[in-house]
N, C-alpha and C positions, 0 to 999 in steps of 0.2 A: 405330243408330249407323253412322257411315261407316267401317266397318272392312272389311278384306279377308275373304273367305269363310273362309279357314283360321283366322283369329283368332276369328271368330264361332263356328266349330265348337268351338274350345278353350273359349271362354266358356260355351257350352251345357253342356259337361261339368262346369263348376263351379257351375252353377245347379240343382243337385239338392238334395234334402233333407239329404243328408250334408254338404254344403258350405255350407249356409246356417243361420243361427241364427234363433231366434224373436225377435219383437219384444216388448218389455214396455211396456205403456202405463202412464202415471202422470198424475196430475192435479196441477196447480200453480196458484197464484194469481198473476195479473199485477199491475202497478202500480195498475190501476183497481179491483182487487178481484174481477175476473171469473175464474172457474175455467176453465182451459184444459186440454185433453188433449194430451199429446205422447207420442211413441214413442221409446223408447231401444233402440238396437240392441245386442244382446249380441255381443261378439266371441268367436270360438272360440279356445280357449287354444292350440291347435296350429296355427292359421292363420299362414301365412307372409306376408312383406311383399308379395310380388307378388300373391297372392290378395287380400289386404286392399286393395291399391291398385286392383285391378281392380274389386272390389265397390264401393269408394268412388267410382270414376269412373262406374259404372252408377247409383249413387244420385244423384250430382250431375246426370247427364244426365236422369234421371227427374224430378228436381226442377225442371229448366228447362222441362219439358214440361207442368207443372201450370198451371192457370189462376191 
């Protein structure tokens, strides 16, 4: 991402196991009857607004990079 180095360092501190939750996969059926797998991200109960917004922006950025 196009962030200043100081912000990148702060973000790195938040991307540790203690600050990230596990993903839960689940299967669902779409309109055509096909089974699809999707991932649901569990939020941490103690997570603050700024941390949540940061992680959401990283997820959004990652999604734009997928084919």
